[in-house]
C-alpha positions in Angstrom: 113.8 94.4 115.2 111.8 95.3 111.9 113.8 94.7 108.5 113.6 97.3 106.1 111.8 95.3 103.0 108.6 94.7 105.1 108.6 98.2 106.3 109.0 99.8 102.5 106.5 97.0 101.4 104.1 98.2 104.2 104.6 101.8 103.0 103.7 101.1 99.4 101.0 98.9 100.2 99.3 101.7 102.0 100.2 104.2 98.9 98.7 101.4 96.4 95.5 101.5 98.5 94.8 104.9 98.8 95.8 105.3 95.0 93.3 102.3 94.2 90.6 103.6 96.2 90.7 107.2 94.7 90.6 105.4 91.1 87.5 103.4 92.2 85.7 106.9 92.9 86.6 108.5 89.9 85.8 105.1 87.5 82.5 105.0 89.3 81.4 108.7 88.6 82.7 108.0 84.9 81.0 104.8 84.4 77.8 105.6 85.8 77.3 108.4 83.2 78.4 106.1 80.2 75.8 103.8 78.0 75.0 100.4 79.6 78.4 98.3 79.0 77.3 95.0 77.6 79.0 91.9 76.1 76.6 91.7 73.2 78.3 95.2 72.1 82.0 94.5 73.3 83.5 96.8 71.2 81.3 99.7 71.9 81.6 99.3 75.4 85.3 99.3 75.3 85.5 102.3 73.3 82.9 104.1 75.6 85.5 103.7 78.3 88.4 104.1 76.4 87.1 107.6 74.9 86.2 108.7 78.4 88.6 110.9 79.7 87.7 110.7 83.2 87.2 107.0 83.4 91.1 106.8 81.9 92.3 109.2 84.4 90.9 107.1 87.3 92.3 103.7 85.0 95.4 105.2 85.0 95.6 105.5 88.9 94.6 102.3 89.4 97.4 101.0 87.2 99.8 102.9 89.4 98.1 101.7 92.3 98.8 98.1 90.9 102.5 98.8 90.5 103.0 99.8 93.8 101.1 96.9 95.1 103.4 94.5 92.7 106.5 96.1 94.2 105.1 95.4 97.8 104.5 91.8 96.8 108.0 91.4 95.7 109.2 92.6 99.3 106.9 90.8 101.7 104.4 88.0 102.0 101.1 88.1 100.7 98.9 88.1 103.5 101.1 91.0 105.0 100.5 93.3 101.9 96.5 92.5 101.6 96.2 93.0 105.4 97.5 96.5 104.6 95.6 97.2 101.5 92.6 95.9 103.4 92.5 99.0 105.6 91.8 100.8 102.3 88.1 100.0 102.4 88.2 102.5 105.5 89.7 105.3 103.4 87.3 104.4 100.8 84.6 105.1 103.3 85.7 108.4 104.3 86.5 109.6 100.9 83.0 108.5 99.5 81.3 110.1 102.4 83.4 113.5 101.8 82.4 113.4 98.1 78.6 112.8 99.1 78.9 115.7 101.6 77.6 113.5 104.6 79.0 111.7 107.5 79.8 108.1 108.3 77.0 106.2 110.0 77.5 104.3 113.0 78.3 101.0 111.2 80.7 102.8 108.6 82.5 104.7 111.6 82.8 101.2 113.4 84.2 99.8 110.2 86.9 102.3 109.8 88.0 102.3 113.7 88.3 98.5 113.2 90.2 98.7 110.1 92.5 101.3 111.7 92.9 99.2 114.7 93.9 96.1 112.7 96.4 98.3 110.8 98.0 99.1 113.8 98.3 95.7 115.2 99.7 94.8 112.0 102.6 97.4 112.7 103.2 96.0 116.1 103.2 92.4 114.8 106.1 93.5 112.2 108.6 93.2 115.0 108.1 89.3 114.7 109.2 89.5 111.6 107.8 89.0 107.8 109.9 86.5 105.9 108.9 86.1 102.4 107.2 82.6 103.3 107.2 79.1 101.3 106.4 78.9 97.7 103.5 76.3 98.6 102.5 73.3 96.6 100.9 73.9 93.1 98.1 71.7 93.1 96.4 73.5 96.2 97.1 76.7 94.6 95.5 75.7 91.5 92.5 74.3 93.4 92.1 77.4 95.2 92.1 79.7 92.1 89.7 77.6 90.2 87.3 77.5 93.1 87.4 81.0 93.5 86.9 81.7 89.6 83.5 79.2 90.0 82.4 81.1 93.2 82.5 84.3 91.1 80.5 82.7 88.6 77.9 81.7 91.0 77.9 84.9 92.6 76.5 86.4 89.0 74.0 83.9 88.5 72.7 84.1 91.9 72.5 87.7 91.9 70.9 88.1 88.5 68.1 85.6 90.1 67.6 87.5 93.2 68.0 90.9 91.9 71.2 91.9 93.7 73.2 92.7 90.5 75.5 95.6 91.7 76.5 93.5 94.8 77.0 90.5 93.0 79.2 92.2 90.3 81.0 93.9 93.2 81.5 90.4 94.8 82.4 88.4 91.5 85.0 91.3 90.5 86.5 91.1 93.7 86.7 87.5 93.6 88.5 87.7 90.2 90.5 90.5 91.8 91.7 88.1 94.1 92.8 85.6 91.5 94.9 88.3 89.9 96.7 89.3 93.2 97.7 85.7 93.7 98.8 85.1 90.8 100.8 88.3 91.1 102.3 87.1 94.0 103.3 84.0 92.3 104.7 85.5 89.3 107.1 87.8 91.2 108.5 84.6 92.6 110.0 84.0 88.8 110.9 80.7 87.1 107.8 78.8 85.8 105.6 80.4 88.3 106.0 83.4 85.8 103.3 81.7 83.7 100.9 82.5 86.8 100.7 86.0 84.7 98.2 84.3 82.7 95.8 84.2 85.5 97.0 88.0 86.5 95.9 89.2 83.4 92.4 87.1 83.1 91.8 87.9 86.9 92.6 91.7 86.7 90.6 92.1 83.4 87.4 90.3 84.4 87.6 92.1 87.7 87.9 95.5 86.2 85.1 94.6 83.7 82.5 93.3 86.4 83.7 96.4 88.7 82.6 99.1 85.8 79.3 97.1 85.2 78.3 97.0 88.8 79.3 100.8 89.1 76.1 101.3 86.7 74.0 99.8 89.1 75.2 100.7 92.4 77.4 103.5 94.3 81.0 103.3 94.8 80.7 102.1 98.6 78.5 99.1 97.6 80.3 98.1 94.6 84.0 98.8 95.4 83.3 97.9 99.3 82.3 94.4 98.5 85.0 94.0 95.8 87.8 95.2 98.2 86.4 92.9 100.8 86.7 89.7 98.4 90.0 91.2 96.9 91.6 91.2 100.4 90.0 88.7 102.6 90.8 85.8 100.1 94.5 86.4 99.4 95.2 86.9 102.9 93.7 83.2 103.5 95.2 81.9 100.6 98.8 83.3 102.0 98.4 81.3 105.2 96.6 78.2 103.6 97.9 77.2 100.5 101.2 79.6 100.3 102.6 78.5 103.7 103.4 81.9 104.7 104.7 81.8 108.4 103.1 83.7 111.1 105.1 85.0 114.2 105.2 82.7 117.2 103.9 83.8 120.6 102.0 86.9 121.4 103.2 88.8 118.2 101.7 85.8 115.9 98.5 86.4 118.0 98.5 90.1 117.2 99.0 89.5 113.8 96.1 87.1 113.6 93.9 89.7 115.3 95.1 92.2 112.7 94.2 90.0 109.7 90.6 89.3 111.7 90.2 93.2 112.3 91.0 94.7 108.6 88.5 91.7 107.2 85.8 92.5 109.7 86.4 96.2 109.0 85.8 95.7 105.4 82.6 93.8 106.1 81.1 96.3 108.0 81.8 98.9 105.4 80.7 96.7 102.5 77.1 97.0 103.4 74.3 96.7 100.4 72.7 99.9 99.0 69.6 100.4 96.7 70.6 99.3 93.2 70.3 102.1 90.6 70.7 102.3 86.6 69.4 99.8 83.9 68.6 96.4 83.8 71.7 94.4 83.9 72.9 92.7 80.9 74.7 89.1 80.2 78.4 88.6 80.8 81.0 90.7 81.4 83.2 93.0 78.7 87.0 93.5 79.2 87.4 97.1 80.0 
C-alpha cells in the first residue's frame, strides 16, 4: 500500500518541476535581452537582473518551485524526488517547442516519451514503499560534493577552450544545482546537518549565476536542458550511493531502478547541443 507522504511528495515534486521549468523559459527570454553579465562588473550585472521585471518574475517562480521541492524532500528520499523532477525536462522540451511554434523532433519526442515512461514506472514502484533512507556518512558525502564542484569548474575551463561555452555553463550550473539539492536534503534532516545550508546557498547561487550567463549564449533547451540533466542525475546517484536510500526488493525494486534510468536517459536525449548565440564569454560567474 502506498503511504500518504510519498504521494504528497510526488505531487509536490511534479508541481515544482513544472513551475521551475516555466521559470527557466521566462528567465532565458529576459536574460538574453540584457547586457552581457560579467564578473568584472558584478554590481552592474546584479542590478541589471534585479531591475528587469520579467527576469524577477521568473526568479520568483523559481523560488516558489524550490519551496515545493524542499517540502517534497522533507517527505521522501532524495532519489525519488529527483526522479519525479527529472521528468520535468520533458515538460521543458514541450513548452519550449510550443513557445517557438514548432513541433518536437524525433529525438525530443523520444526523450519526452521515455521521461514519461520513467515517471509512470516510478509511480508503480511506490507500491514497494519509499522510506526516508539512511543518513549516510559525512566523509563520503563531503567527497561527493567536493568532486562535483571540481567537475563544474573543469566543465567551464574545457568549455571556454573548446568553444562550447553555453553548454559548459549549463553543465556547470547543473552540477552546482545538484550540490544545492543534496545539501537541501541534508539540511532538512536537522541537527548539525543544518550546516549544509551553506552548501545549499553556495550551490544555488553559483548555479543560478551560470545559468543566466549560459542563457545569453544559447537557447533555453540547450542550457537549461543540460543543467536539468546534471541537476537530477547526480542526486539520484548520491541518494543511492552516499545517502544509502533504500530500494524496494524484488520486481518493484527493478521497476524503480528502471524508472531512474528512464528519466535520466530522457533528460539526456533532450539535452542536445545547439549553436551558441550572443556575445563572447566573460571570465567567471556573478551572483544573481
